[in-house]
N, C-alpha and C positions, 0 to 999 in steps of 0.2 A: 750312782744310786741316787735317787731323788730324795730330797729332804724337805719336810713341811713342819709348820708349826702347829701345835695342838689347837689353837684357835682356828686354823685353816680346816682342820679335821672337823672340828664342832660345826663350823659353818657350811662347808662343803664335802661332807661325809659322801654323799651320793655320788658326786663328780669324782672324788679320789678312788673310790671303790670302782668306778666304771673304767677309769684310767688303769687301776691295778689289774683288772681282768684282762684288758686290751693288751697292756705293755709287759705284764708279767714280771715287772721290775719291783722289787722290794722298796718300800718308803720309810724313810727314818723320820720319826715323829720327835719333834723337839719340844721341851718344855723350859721356859726360862733360860734358853740358850743351851740347855743341856740335852743329850740324847735321852729319851724316855721310853720309846717303844720301836719295834719295827712292824710294820703293816705288810703281811705277805698274803698272797692268793692261797686258797685252799690247796690245789694241786700242788704247789711249792712246798707248802707246810707239811702236807703228807709225804711228800718225797723226802723231805728233810727228817721226818720221824723215821722213815724206813732205814734211811742210811745210818741214822744213830743207832737204831736197834741191831743192824748188822755190825758196826764198828764195836757196839757193845759185846755182841757175841764174840767177835774176834779178840776182843781183850780177855773175856773170860777164858777163852781157849788158850791164849799165851800164858795167862796167870797158872791155867792148870798145867801146862808143860814146865812152867818154871818151878812149880811145886811138886813135880814128878807124879801128878794124878792122871796119868794116861794108861791106856791099855792098848794091846796090839790089835790089829785088824781081825785077827782069828778070834780073840778073846771077845770082842765087841760083837761079832757075828754070833758067837755062842750066847752070850747075854740076851741078844735081841731075839734070839729063836722063839721064846715063850710069847712075845708079842706078834711075831710074823706067822703064827699058825693059824 
């Protein structure tokens, strides 16, 4: 992963963005020697968001199972009939 100073970002933003679009590699921005932010290209960010949504859905499902908030396939089909007509 590429690392850049915040001052480099300020001075060479256009160049860094062009490299980001080309290389598709996140850039770690540091400020005073400490990590401050990640710069990622739009497609990567959107993919990450979709993956997070999927993981959150899986976590909700696992929690429902642990809390015994589940129904059988047959019961689910019956409940869904009103929306499927």
